[in-house]
C-alpha positions as CSV (number, residue, x, y, z in Angstrom):
1,X,-30.7,45.8,-72.5
2,X,-28.1,45.3,-69.8
3,X,-24.7,43.8,-70.5
4,X,-22.6,42.6,-67.5
5,X,-19.1,41.4,-67.9
6,X,-17.0,39.8,-65.1
7,X,-13.2,39.6,-65.4
8,X,-10.4,38.1,-63.4
9,X,-7.0,39.7,-64.0
10,X,-3.6,38.5,-62.8
11,X,-0.4,40.5,-62.7
12,X,2.8,38.4,-62.3
13,X,6.2,39.7,-61.2
14,X,8.6,38.3,-63.7
15,X,11.5,38.4,-61.3
16,X,9.9,36.8,-58.3
17,X,6.9,35.0,-59.7
18,X,4.6,36.6,-57.2
19,X,1.0,36.8,-58.6
20,X,-1.5,39.5,-57.8
21,X,-5.1,38.9,-58.8
22,X,-8.2,41.0,-58.8
23,X,-11.7,40.8,-60.3
24,X,-14.1,43.3,-61.6
25,X,-17.7,43.5,-62.8
26,X,-18.7,46.0,-65.5
27,X,-22.2,46.9,-66.5
28,X,-23.6,48.9,-69.3
29,X,-27.2,49.7,-70.2
30,X,-28.7,50.7,-73.5
31,X,-32.2,51.6,-74.7
32,X,-33.1,51.7,-78.3
33,X,-36.5,53.0,-79.4
34,X,-37.8,52.1,-82.9
35,X,-41.1,52.5,-84.5
36,X,-42.3,49.5,-86.5
37,X,-40.0,47.4,-88.5
38,X,-37.7,50.1,-89.7
39,X,-34.0,49.5,-90.6
40,X,-33.0,51.8,-87.8
41,X,-33.0,48.8,-85.4
42,X,-30.4,47.1,-87.5
43,X,-27.9,50.0,-87.6
44,X,-24.4,48.7,-86.8
45,X,-22.8,50.1,-83.6
46,X,-19.0,50.6,-83.5
47,X,-17.4,48.2,-81.0
48,X,-16.0,51.0,-78.8
49,X,-19.5,52.3,-78.4
50,X,-21.2,49.0,-77.7
51,X,-22.4,47.8,-74.3
52,X,-19.9,44.9,-74.5
53,X,-17.0,47.3,-74.9
54,X,-18.1,49.7,-72.2
55,X,-18.8,46.9,-69.7
56,X,-15.5,45.2,-70.5
57,X,-13.6,48.5,-69.9
58,X,-15.3,49.1,-66.6
59,X,-14.6,45.5,-65.4
60,X,-10.9,45.8,-66.4
61,X,-10.5,49.2,-64.8
62,X,-12.0,47.9,-61.5
63,X,-9.9,44.7,-61.5
64,X,-6.7,46.6,-62.2
65,X,-7.4,49.2,-59.6
66,X,-7.9,46.6,-57.0
67,X,-4.6,44.9,-57.9
68,X,-2.8,48.3,-57.7
69,X,-4.4,49.0,-54.4
70,X,-3.0,45.8,-53.0
71,X,0.4,46.5,-54.5
72,X,0.4,49.9,-52.9
73,X,-0.6,48.5,-49.5
74,X,2.3,46.0,-49.7
75,X,4.8,48.8,-50.5
76,X,5.6,47.8,-54.1
77,X,4.3,51.1,-55.4
78,X,3.7,54.5,-53.8
79,X,0.7,56.6,-54.5
């Protein structure tokens, strides 16, 4: 199973109202092998270990990194 999450993130400067936006796409894959109709296929997965959590974190990391890169290029932050 493949889970893909796309996010759009906006940072707003509270003093000036300038908005910086960035997007990111996160992807996580999982394979689960079961034999027959055992209950193993129904074992709950903690959210932080789920493909939804992993792909969301990746998308958020990418989007925020893109925004920070733009802010560094504009001289708002230094490396």
